[in-house]
C-alpha positions in Angstrom: -106.3 19.5 -118.8 -103.6 20.2 -116.3 -102.2 18.0 -113.5 -101.6 20.3 -110.6 -98.5 20.2 -108.5 -98.9 21.3 -104.9 -97.1 20.8 -101.6 -94.5 18.6 -103.2 -97.2 16.0 -104.3 -98.4 15.1 -107.7 -102.2 15.4 -107.8 -104.0 13.1 -110.2 -107.6 13.8 -109.4 -107.9 16.3 -112.2 -106.3 14.0 -114.7 -109.2 11.6 -115.4 -109.9 9.5 -118.5 -110.0 11.0 -121.9 -107.3 11.7 -124.4 -104.7 14.4 -124.2 -105.4 17.3 -126.5 -104.8 16.3 -130.1 -104.2 12.6 -129.3 -105.3 9.9 -131.7 -105.8 6.2 -131.4 -105.2 4.3 -134.6 -106.4 0.8 -134.9 -102.9 -0.4 -135.2 -99.6 1.4 -134.3 -97.6 1.6 -137.5 -100.8 2.4 -139.5 -101.1 6.0 -138.2 -100.2 9.0 -140.4 -96.5 9.9 -140.0 -95.9 13.0 -137.9 -92.7 13.5 -139.9 -90.6 11.4 -142.1 -88.4 8.9 -140.3 -86.8 7.5 -143.4 -83.4 8.9 -142.4 -83.6 7.2 -139.0 -83.9 3.8 -140.6 -80.3 3.9 -141.8 -79.1 4.2 -138.2 -80.9 1.0 -136.9 -78.6 -2.0 -136.6 -80.6 -5.0 -135.3 -77.3 -6.9 -134.8 -76.3 -4.6 -131.9 -76.7 -6.6 -128.6 -77.0 -10.0 -130.3 -73.6 -11.5 -129.3 -73.6 -13.7 -126.3 -74.9 -12.2 -123.0 -74.7 -8.6 -124.2 -78.4 -7.8 -124.5 -79.7 -11.2 -125.6 -81.2 -9.6 -128.8 -81.8 -10.8 -132.3 -82.2 -9.7 -135.9 -85.8 -10.8 -136.5 -88.0 -9.0 -139.1 -91.1 -7.5 -137.4 -93.4 -4.5 -137.2 -93.8 -2.1 -134.3 -95.5 -4.1 -131.5 -95.9 -6.9 -134.0 -96.9 -10.4 -133.0 -94.7 -12.1 -135.6 -91.0 -11.7 -135.1 -89.5 -13.8 -138.0 -85.8 -14.3 -137.6 -82.8 -16.6 -137.7 -82.2 -19.2 -135.1 -78.7 -20.5 -134.3 -79.4 -22.4 -131.1 -76.8 -22.5 -128.4 -77.0 -20.6 -125.1 -79.4 -17.9 -126.3 -82.5 -16.5 -124.9 -83.9 -15.5 -128.2 -82.6 -18.3 -130.3 -79.9 -16.3 -132.0 -76.2 -15.8 -131.3 -74.4 -13.5 -133.6 -71.1 -15.4 -133.4 -72.6 -18.8 -133.9 -71.6 -20.3 -137.3 -74.6 -22.7 -137.5 -78.0 -21.5 -138.7 -80.8 -23.9 -137.8 -83.6 -22.1 -139.7 -86.1 -19.3 -139.2 -88.8 -19.1 -136.4 -91.7 -16.7 -135.9 -91.9 -15.4 -132.3 -89.5 -14.3 -129.6 -89.6 -12.1 -126.4 -86.4 -10.1 -126.7 -83.7 -10.0 -124.2 -85.5 -11.4 -121.2 -82.9 -13.7 -119.8 -84.2 -16.8 -118.0 -85.2 -19.6 -120.4 -86.3 -17.3 -123.1 -89.6 -17.5 -124.9 -90.8 -18.0 -128.5 -89.2 -19.9 -131.4 -92.7 -20.8 -132.7 -92.7 -22.8 -135.9 -89.2 -23.3 -137.5 -88.7 -23.3 -141.3 -85.5 -24.1 -143.1 -85.0 -24.3 -146.8 -82.7 -27.0 -148.2 -81.5 -28.7 -151.3 -82.7 -32.3 -151.0 -82.9 -33.9 -147.5 -79.5 -32.4 -146.6 -79.7 -29.1 -144.8 -76.8 -26.7 -144.6 -76.3 -25.1 -141.2 -73.3 -23.2 -142.5 -73.9 -19.7 -143.9 -71.9 -16.8 -145.3 -71.6 -14.3 -142.4 -70.7 -11.5 -144.7 -74.0 -12.0 -146.5 -76.1 -11.5 -143.4 -78.0 -8.2 -143.3 -80.8 -6.9 -141.2 -82.9 -3.7 -141.1 -86.2 -2.8 -139.6 -88.7 -5.3 -141.1 -86.1 -7.2 -143.1 -83.5 -10.0 -142.8 -81.4 -11.8 -145.4 -78.7 -14.4 -145.4 -77.0 -16.8 -147.9 -76.2 -20.4 -146.9 -72.9 -21.9 -148.0 -74.8 -24.1 -150.5 -75.8 -20.9 -152.4 -79.4 -20.8 -151.1 -80.5 -17.2 -150.4 -83.2 -16.5 -147.8 -85.0 -13.2 -147.2 -87.6 -12.5 -144.5 -90.1 -9.7 -143.9 -93.3 -9.4 -141.8 -96.6 -7.7 -141.2 -98.1 -7.5 -137.7 -99.5 -11.1 -137.9 -97.8 -12.7 -140.9 -94.2 -13.5 -141.6 -93.1 -13.8 -145.3 -90.2 -15.9 -146.6 -88.5 -15.8 -150.0 -86.0 -18.5 -150.8 -83.9 -18.4 -154.0 -82.6 -21.9 -154.7 -79.4 -22.2 -156.7 -79.3 -24.4 -159.8 -79.1 -28.0 -158.6 -80.0 -31.5 -159.5 -81.5 -31.9 -156.0 -85.0 -31.0 -155.0 -86.0 -27.7 -153.5 -87.3 -28.5 -150.1 -88.4 -26.9 -146.8 -88.1 -28.4 -143.4 -90.9 -27.6 -141.0 -90.9 -28.1 -137.3 -93.9 -27.2 -135.2 -92.3 -28.5 -132.0 -89.6 -25.8 -132.0 -89.7 -23.7 -128.8 -87.1 -22.0 -126.6 -89.1 -22.9 -123.5 -90.6 -26.4 -122.8 -93.1 -27.6 -125.4 -96.6 -28.4 -124.1 -97.9 -29.6 -127.5 -98.1 -28.9 -131.2 -99.8 -30.0 -134.4 -99.0 -30.0 -138.1 -101.4 -31.1 -140.9 -101.9 -30.4 -144.6 -105.0 -28.3 -145.4 -104.7 -28.2 -149.1 -102.1 -28.5 -151.9 -100.1 -25.5 -150.7 -101.2 -24.9 -147.1 -100.3 -26.4 -143.7 -101.9 -25.6 -140.4 -101.6 -26.4 -136.8 -100.7 -24.9 -133.4 -97.8 -24.5 -131.0 -98.6 -24.7 -127.2 -95.4 -23.9 -125.3 -94.1 -22.8 -121.9 -94.0 -19.0 -121.6 -90.9 -17.2 -120.4 -89.0 -18.8 -117.6 -91.2 -21.8 -117.6 -89.6 -25.1 -116.6 -90.6 -28.7 -117.3 -92.3 -28.8 -114.0 -94.6 -25.8 -114.5 -94.8 -25.4 -118.3 -98.5 -26.3 -118.4 -99.3 -23.5 -115.9 -97.1 -20.8 -117.5 -97.9 -21.1 -121.2 -98.9 -19.5 -124.5 -100.7 -21.0 -127.5 -100.6 -19.8 -131.1 -102.4 -21.2 -134.1 -100.7 -21.0 -137.5 -101.3 -21.2 -141.2 -98.4 -21.8 -143.5 -98.9 -21.3 -147.2 -96.5 -21.6 -150.1 -96.8 -19.9 -153.5 -96.1 -23.2 -155.2 -98.0 -26.5 -154.6 -96.2 -29.0 -152.4 -95.2 -31.9 -154.5 -94.8 -34.2 -151.6 -95.1 -33.9 -147.9 -93.0 -36.4 -145.8 -93.2 -36.8 -142.1 -89.9 -36.1 -140.3 -91.1 -37.1 -136.8 -94.0 -36.0 -134.7 -95.0 -32.4 -135.6 -92.2 -32.2 -138.2 -92.2 -32.6 -142.0 -90.4 -32.1 -145.3 -92.2 -30.2 -148.1 -90.7 -31.2 -151.5 -91.2 -28.8 -154.4 -89.3 -30.8 -157.0 -86.0 -30.5 -158.8 -84.3 -27.1 -159.3 -82.1 -27.6 -162.3 -82.1 -23.9 -163.3 -82.8 -22.5 -159.8 -86.2 -21.5 -158.5 -87.7 -18.9 -156.1 -90.1 -20.1 -153.5 -92.2 -17.9 -151.2 -94.0 -18.8 -148.0 -96.3 -16.9 -145.6 -96.9 -17.9 -142.0 -99.8 -16.3 -140.2 -100.1 -16.5 -136.4 -103.2 -16.1 -134.3 -104.1 -16.8 -130.7 -107.7 -17.4 -131.9 -107.9 -20.5 -134.0 -106.7 -22.1 -137.2 -109.5 -20.5 -139.4 -108.4 -17.1 -138.1 -104.8 -17.8 -138.9 -105.8 -18.8 -142.4 -107.8 -15.6 -142.9 -104.8 -13.5 -141.8 -102.8 -14.8 -144.8 -104.9 -12.5 -147.0 -106.2 -10.0 -144.5 -102.9 -9.0 -142.9 -100.5 -9.5 -145.7 -102.3 -9.9 -149.1 -100.6 -11.2 -152.2 -97.1 -12.4 -152.9 -95.2 -9.2 -153.6 -92.3 -9.6 -151.3 -90.8 -6.2 -152.2 -94.0 -4.5 -151.4 -94.3 -6.3 -148.1 -90.8 -5.3 -147.2 -91.4 -1.7 -148.1 -94.6 -1.6 -146.0 -92.6 -2.9 -143.1 -89.9 -0.3 -143.6 -92.6 2.4 -143.9 -94.2 1.4 -140.6 -90.8 1.8 -138.9 -90.1 5.1 -140.5 -93.4 6.4 -139.2 -92.7 5.4 -135.6 -89.0 6.2 -135.5 -89.8 9.6 -137.1 -91.7 10.6 -134.0 -88.3 11.5 -132.5 -86.0 13.5 -134.7 -82.3 13.9 -133.9 -80.9 17.0 -135.5 -77.2 16.4 -135.5 -74.8 16.1 -138.5 -71.5 15.9 -136.6 -69.5 12.9 -137.8 -68.2 12.2 -134.3 -71.8 11.4 -133.1 -72.6 8.8 -135.7 -72.2 6.1 -133.1 -74.6 7.9 -130.7 -77.2 8.3 -133.5 -76.9 4.6 -134.3 -77.4 3.7 -130.7 -80.3 6.1 -130.3 -82.4 4.9 -133.2 -81.5 1.2 -132.6 -82.5 1.5 -128.9 -85.7 3.4 -129.9 -86.4 0.6 -132.3 -85.9 -2.0 -129.6 -88.2 0.0 -127.3 -91.1 -0.5 -129.8 -91.0 -4.3 -130.1 -93.2 -5.2 -127.1 -95.8 -5.8 -126.0 -97.3 -7.6 -128.9 -100.6 -6.9 -130.8 -102.6 -10.1 -130.2 -105.8 -8.9 -131.8 -106.9 -10.4 -135.1 -107.6 -8.3 -138.2 -111.3 -9.1 -137.6 -111.1 -7.6 -134.1 -111.2 -10.8 -132.0 -108.8 -11.7 -129.2 -108.3 -13.9 -126.2 -107.5 -12.3 -122.9 -104.7 -13.5 -120.7 -106.0 -16.0 -118.1 -109.1 -16.8 -120.1 -108.3 -19.0 -123.0 -111.9 -20.3 -123.4 -113.6 -17.0 -124.1 -113.4 -15.3 -127.5 -113.8 -11.6 -127.2 -114.3 -8.7 -129.7 -112.6 -5.3 -129.4 -116.0 -3.6 -129.6 -116.7 -5.0 -126.1 -114.1 -2.5 -124.9 -114.0 0.3 -127.5 -114.2 0.6 -131.3 -110.6 1.5 -131.5 -109.3 -1.1 -128.9 -106.2 -3.2 -129.6 -105.4 -6.0 -127.2 -101.7 -6.5 -126.2 -99.7 -9.2 -124.5 -96.1 -9.9 -123.8 -95.0 -8.3 -120.6 -91.9 -7.9 -118.4 -92.9 -5.0 -116.2 -90.6 -5.7 -113.3 -87.8 -4.8 -115.8 -89.2 -2.3 -118.3 -91.9 -0.3 -116.5 -89.9 2.9 -117.1 -90.2 2.3 -120.8 -93.9 2.9 -120.7 -93.3 6.5 -119.7 -91.7 7.0 -123.1 -94.6 5.3 -124.9 -97.1 7.4 -123.1 -95.2 10.6 -124.0 -94.4 9.9 -127.7 -96.6 7.0 -128.7 -99.9 7.7 -126.8 -101.9 5.9 -129.5 -100.3 2.6 -128.5 -100.0 3.5 -124.8 -103.8 4.0 -124.5 -104.5 0.5 -125.7 -101.7 -1.0 -123.7 -103.1 0.3 -120.5 -106.6 -0.8 -121.6 -105.2 -4.3 -122.0 -103.7 -4.2 -118.5 -106.9 -2.8 -117.0 -108.9 -5.6 -118.6 -106.7 -8.2 -117.1 -107.0 -6.6 -113.7 -110.8 -6.5 -113.9 -110.7 -10.1 -115.2 -108.8 -11.2 -112.1 -105.8 -12.5 -113.9 -102.9 -10.4 -112.6 -100.9 -11.1 -109.5 -97.6 -9.6 -108.7 -94.8 -11.9 -109.9 -94.2 -14.3 -112.7 -96.7 -14.6 -115.6 -98.5 -17.7 -114.6 -101.4 -19.2 -116.5 -102.5 -18.8 -120.1 -101.2 -16.0 -122.3 -102.0 -15.3 -126.0 -98.3 -14.5 -126.6 -95.1 -15.2 -124.6 -94.9 -13.2 -121.4 -92.6 -13.1 -118.4 -93.5 -10.8 -115.4 -96.2 -8.4 -114.4 -94.9 -6.5 -111.3 -95.2 -2.7 -111.5 -98.1 -2.7 -113.9 -99.8 -0.3 -111.6 -97.1 2.2 -112.4 -97.8 1.8 -116.1 -101.5 2.4 -115.4 -101.0 5.4 -113.2 -98.5 6.9 -115.7 -101.2 6.8 -118.4 -103.9 8.0 -116.1 -101.9 11.1 -115.1 -101.4 11.9 -118.8 -105.1 11.7 -119.7 -104.7 8.3 -121.6 -106.7 6.2 -119.2 -109.7 5.1 -121.3 -110.8 2.6 -118.7 -112.9 2.4 -115.6 -110.5 3.4 -112.8 -112.9 2.5 -110.0 -113.4 -1.0 -111.4 -109.7 -1.5 -111.7 -109.1 -0.2 -108.2 -111.9 -2.3 -106.7 -110.6 -5.4 -108.5 -107.5 -5.0 -106.4 -104.3 -3.2 -107.3 -101.5 -5.7 -106.6 -98.4 -4.5 -104.8 -95.1 -5.8 -106.1 -93.8 -8.1 -103.3 -90.5 -9.2 -104.7 -88.7 -7.2 -102.1 -89.9 -5.3 -99.0 -88.5 -2.1 -100.5 -90.6 -2.4 -103.5 -93.8 -2.6 -101.5 -93.8 1.0 -100.3 -93.6 2.2 -103.9 -96.4 -0.1 -104.8 -98.6 1.3 -102.0 -97.7 4.8 -103.1 -99.1 3.9 -106.6 -102.3 2.6 -104.9 -102.5 5.8 -102.9 -102.5 7.9 -106.0 -105.3 5.9 -107.4 -107.3 6.3 -104.2 -106.7 10.0 -104.3 -108.0 10.2 -107.8 -111.1 8.3 -106.7 -111.7 10.3 -103.6 -111.2 7.3 -101.3 -109.9 9.4 -98.4 -109.8 6.6 -95.8 -107.7 4.4 -98.2 -105.4 7.4 -98.9 -104.6 7.8 -95.3 -103.8 4.1 -94.8 -101.9 3.7 -98.1 -99.8 6.8 -97.3 -98.6 5.1 -94.1 -97.7 2.1 -96.1 -96.0 4.2 -98.7 -93.8 5.7 -96.0 -93.2 2.2 -94.5 -89.8 2.0 -96.1 -88.5 3.7 -92.9 -89.0 0.4 -91.0 -86.2 -1.2 -93.0 -83.7 1.6 -92.4 -80.8 0.7 -90.2 -79.4 4.1 -89.4 -76.2 2.8 -87.7 -75.3 0.4 -90.6 -71.7 0.8 -91.7 -70.6 0.3 -95.3 -67.8 -2.2 -96.2 -65.2 0.5 -95.4 -66.5 1.0 -91.9 -68.2 4.3 -92.4 -71.6 4.7 -90.8 -74.1 5.7 -93.6 -77.3 3.9 -92.9 -78.7 1.2 -95.2 -81.9 -0.6 -95.9 -81.8 -4.1 -94.6 -84.4 -6.9 -94.6 -85.6 -6.2 -91.1 -84.0 -2.8 -90.3 -81.3 -4.4 -88.2 -77.6 -4.0 -88.9 -75.6 -6.7 -90.8 -71.9 -7.3 -90.9 -70.3 -4.4 -92.9 -68.4 -6.8 -95.1 -71.7 -8.1 -96.4 -73.0 -4.8 -97.6 -71.4 -5.3 -101.0 -72.4 -8.9 -101.5 -74.9 -9.3 -104.4 -78.0 -11.4 -103.8 -77.3 -12.0 -100.1 -80.2 -9.9 -98.9 -81.9 -8.5 -101.9 -82.8 -9.8 -105.4 -80.0 -9.4 -107.9 -78.3 -6.6 -106.0 -76.5 -5.7 -102.9 -77.4 -3.2 -100.2 -76.0 -0.3 -102.2 -78.1 -1.2 -105.2 -81.2 -0.9 -103.0 -79.9 2.0 -101.0 -81.8 4.7 -102.8 -84.9 2.7 -103.9 -87.6 5.1 -102.7 -88.5 6.8 -106.0 -91.7 8.4 -104.6 -90.0 10.0 -101.6 -86.3 11.0 -102.1 -86.9 13.9 -99.7 -88.1 11.4 -97.0 -85.0 9.3 -97.6 -82.9 12.4 -97.1 -84.7 13.1 -93.9 -83.9 9.5 -92.7 -80.2 10.1 -93.6 -80.2 13.5 -91.8 -80.1 15.9 -94.7 -80.1 16.2 -98.5 -76.4 17.0 -98.3 -75.6 13.7 -96.5 -77.7 11.6 -98.9 -76.1 13.4 -101.8 -72.6 12.6 -100.4 -73.6 8.9 -100.1 -74.8 8.9 -103.7 -71.7 10.6 -104.9 -69.6 8.0 -103.1 -71.6 5.2 -104.7 -70.8 6.5 -108.2 -67.2 7.6 -107.5 -66.4 4.1 -106.2 -68.1 2.5 -109.3 -70.6 0.6 -107.2 -73.4 1.5 -109.7 -75.0 -1.6 -111.3 -76.0 -0.2 -114.7 -76.7 -3.6 -116.1 -79.8 -4.3 -114.0 -83.1 -2.5 -113.4 -83.2 -1.7 -109.7 -80.7 1.2 -109.7 -81.4 2.6 -113.1 -82.8 6.0 -111.8 -79.9 6.6 -109.5 -77.9 8.9 -111.8 -80.9 11.2 -111.9 -81.4 11.4 -108.1 -79.0 14.3 -107.6 -81.8 16.5 -109.2 -83.8 15.9 -106.0 -80.8 16.7 -103.7 -79.7 20.1 -104.9 -76.9 18.9 -107.2 -78.3 18.6 -110.7 -74.8 19.0 -112.2 -74.0 15.6 -110.8 -77.0 14.1 -112.5 -75.6 15.7 -115.7 -72.2 14.2 -115.0 -73.3 10.6 -114.2 -76.2 10.3 -116.6 -73.8 11.3 -119.4 -71.1 8.9 -118.2 -73.5 5.9 -118.5 -74.6 7.1 -121.9 -71.4 7.8 -123.9 -68.3 7.4 -121.7 -66.1 4.5 -120.5 -67.3 3.3 -117.1 -66.2 0.6 -114.7 -68.6 -2.1 -113.8 -67.9 -4.3 -110.7 -71.2 -6.2 -110.3 -73.3 -8.7 -112.2 -76.8 -9.6 -111.1 -75.4 -12.6 -109.2 -72.1 -11.5 -107.8 -69.0 -9.6 -108.7 -67.1 -9.7 -112.0 -63.8 -11.6 -111.6 -62.2 -8.7 -113.4 -63.9 -5.2 -113.5 -65.4 -4.5 -116.9 -64.1 -1.2 -118.2 -66.0 -0.1 -121.3 -69.0 2.0 -122.3 -72.3 0.7 -121.0 -73.6 0.8 -124.6 -71.6 0.1 -127.8 -72.8 0.0 -131.4 -71.5 -3.5 -131.9 -72.9 -7.1 -131.5 -71.5 -7.1 -127.9 -73.4 -3.9 -127.5 -74.6 -4.0 -123.9 -72.5 -4.6 -120.8 -72.0 -8.3 -120.0 -75.1 -9.6 -118.4 -77.2 -6.6 -119.3 -80.2 -8.3 -120.7 -82.4 -5.9 -122.7 -85.6 -7.2 -121.0 -88.2 -6.2 -123.6 -86.6 -2.8 -124.1 -85.9 -1.9 -120.5 -82.2 -1.1 -121.2 -82.9 0.2 -124.7 -85.4 2.8 -123.4 -82.8 3.7 -120.7 -80.4 4.8 -123.4 -83.2 6.7 -125.2 -84.1 8.6 -122.1 -80.5 9.3 -121.1 -79.7 10.6 -124.6 -82.8 12.8 -124.6 -81.9 14.3 -121.2 -85.3 13.4 -119.7 -86.0 10.6 -117.3 -89.1 9.3 -115.4 -87.5 8.9 -112.1 -90.8 8.1 -110.4 -93.0 6.3 -112.9 -96.6 7.0 -112.2 -96.1 10.7 -111.5 -96.4 12.8 -114.7 -93.1 14.5 -114.8 -89.5 13.9 -116.0 -86.3 15.0 -114.4 -83.7 16.7 -116.6 -80.3 15.1 -117.3 -77.7 15.9 -120.0 -78.9 15.6 -123.7 -76.2 14.3 -126.0 -77.5 15.9 -129.3 -77.6 19.6 -130.3 -81.3 19.3 -131.0 -84.0 16.6 -130.5 -87.6 17.0 -131.6 -90.5 15.1 -130.2 -93.3 15.0 -132.8 -96.4 14.8 -130.7 -100.1 14.3 -131.5 -102.0 17.1 -133.0 -99.0 18.4 -134.9 -97.3 19.7 -131.7 -93.6 19.6 -131.3 -91.4 19.7 -128.2 -87.8 20.6 -128.9 -84.9 19.9 -126.6 -82.0 22.1 -127.7 -78.5 21.8 -126.2 -76.4 24.6 -127.4 -72.7 23.9 -127.6 -73.1 20.3 -126.4 -70.1 18.0 -126.9 -68.3 15.2 -125.1 -66.7 17.9 -123.0 -69.6 20.2 -122.7 -72.2 18.2 -120.9 -73.0 20.5 -117.9 -76.1 22.8 -118.1 -75.1 26.4 -117.6 -78.6 27.9 -118.0 -82.0 27.0 -119.4 -85.0 28.7 -121.0 -88.4 27.3 -121.7 -90.0 29.1 -124.7 -87.5 31.9 -124.0 -88.3 32.3 -120.3 -85.6 31.4 -117.8 -86.1 28.0 -116.4 -84.4 27.0 -113.2 -86.0 23.7 -112.1 -84.4 20.4 -112.9 -87.6 18.7 -113.9 -90.6 19.3 -116.2 -94.1 18.2 -116.2 -95.6 15.9 -118.8 -98.4 18.4 -119.6 -95.8 21.1 -120.3 -94.1 18.9 -122.8 -97.3 17.7 -124.4 -98.3 21.4 -125.0 -95.2 21.8 -127.2 -92.4 24.3 -127.0 -88.7 24.6 -126.7 -86.5 23.7 -123.8 -83.1 25.4 -124.6 -80.1 24.5 -122.6 -76.7 26.3 -122.7 -74.0 23.6 -122.2 -70.5 24.0 -120.9 -67.5 22.1 -119.7 -67.7 23.1 -116.1 -70.6 22.5 -113.7 -72.9 25.3 -112.8 -73.6 24.3 -109.2 -76.3 26.9 -108.8 -78.7 25.8 -111.6 -81.6 23.8 -110.2 -80.1 23.7 -106.7 -82.8 25.7 -104.9 -84.7 23.2 -102.7 -87.9 24.8 -103.8 -87.1 23.7 -107.4 -86.6 20.0 -106.5 -88.8 17.4 -108.1 -91.9 16.3 -106.1 -91.5 13.9 -103.1 -94.1 12.5 -100.8 -92.5 13.9 -97.7 -91.7 17.6 -96.9 -88.1 18.5 -95.8 -87.5 17.9 -92.1 -87.9 21.0 -89.9 
């Protein structure tokens, strides 16, 4: 199947449902056969990167790819995931989180903390703290060692108590939640098992709306020793006493989570993580990550790029944490917005997996990576979205209502659906989804034309010609917000988008959040991903728009820490200057850059540092990872491919940072990106070949990548201004060049 490209438009009608050649759909990501060994990649993943302060808002939880359970340490304080790397107090271990989302955070379900007697130690030995994919360990200052691992639905604890005259005890808190608690329960089911539920506000919920924006998970907690005594420690809280530990003892616990009910959670204790072999469970978790990380191989042994390899595999790891598998081992699930109805996957497809846990205003670009390299997961992710659409649950905006797992936002989900459709992964009824109503993101006027463009592509695929004509007009409607005579803060007439297309005081152009959400007029200046040529026509020429974009970067106005302008380094590919895409995409991957703006204003002092560092303060200040949005950004930039217009099945070409990178694709196919002579100085493309044939366009279709092959780039230290500059080679745009 080939998606044709004609007249500058991406045609999707030929890209109907059905899998891409050689694609597969395992019942559970992480259970598929490995395309290649990813064991070597594991050593480069550092879960502590981005976990200090507001530098990613990340954590060190043990989990599986797309796992529901995320079992990790909780330190409290001003954290959105419950963990702060620099915090000296450890409050215990909780079982869910939605990583890096900012706002009020989400998760923290069911907190456990081992203790000697009724005295808990918050202090821990920082040097003992270690984390790897699927594993976490720490030693408290009282000598108590804790280890954590996880399956998709079960978290496993192992506590080694030191020799002590005091009793080995575990504190249990079912009321723990980062967002406001709606309700919880805790009761003893048998000598070693406790059960209950946690009903809590979902991401960004407040006390006033927590009942409307919520998730509910049932749990079963089982110890491998009988509980000697269970003492209440307040409503929904208890102490489990396992007796004296004069010679030390090892205690294990398993916590299963389920959106279904308590009996299902109890069943998961054996179905999803059978037995009590902690080492085997840890190995299984590690193996699941090796399989998924191994789908992208970095071939690079240069010692000077160790940091880049660490960042690459750590960000790839973060990219694979959400959404969450909310399907039981028995195939049952609850759909978002419909808590009362119990469903079974066979109602959709025998291989269906239901997912939840979204933040698609932030991370919708990330799904263009999943659909490329992880089509087994992507197929079921879009089935989950389609089912919510046909069920009437989705509206553009915050994730209101009931969710089977913490969730935050759902704008731009149509881009995720269209991306999968154009790649042959849309195993859902497109007409039913379209007729249910494709919501158009309405957070800003400038987002609406892109949303209508996505709807237009769906209408094209369905042959709804009347709708296509109307939606195309709406997709071109960004022009009504263009103030051609608008001056920048320096008094230069450049033209800008404003709220109503009328000019504003030039001094206000740089003011963040004055007119547009979390950005200034520069940060929304180029936000027409579907029609860069049309934007150039508004500006007068591609050259004039390119000059504006170059000025934007040269004066460090780029806001790399927020989602709206993420594609901007790659827009030079549309404007005849791919060498500047190579320059600026590389700058925001590996080099020191200057950042002037936060999401709410201007830094008091410009931040001068790399956008990404392999340290706990890994991301720029205020750069929340937002369920992998910023992590996938690094992955794309390092690969040298970017989905500048998500929903259209192509990627623009940037500047790869590794000599060779292999995408291990379904059906045993492999796409290789080779950058000969690449280095920190040699980041400009001199020439390119695709399977040995000269290649002179700065973009490549998904279907060409999926077929396998080798894109070979000759790299150098000076720009080749001719490569990819021909207007006929530019990536697709909705509008044709002005005559």
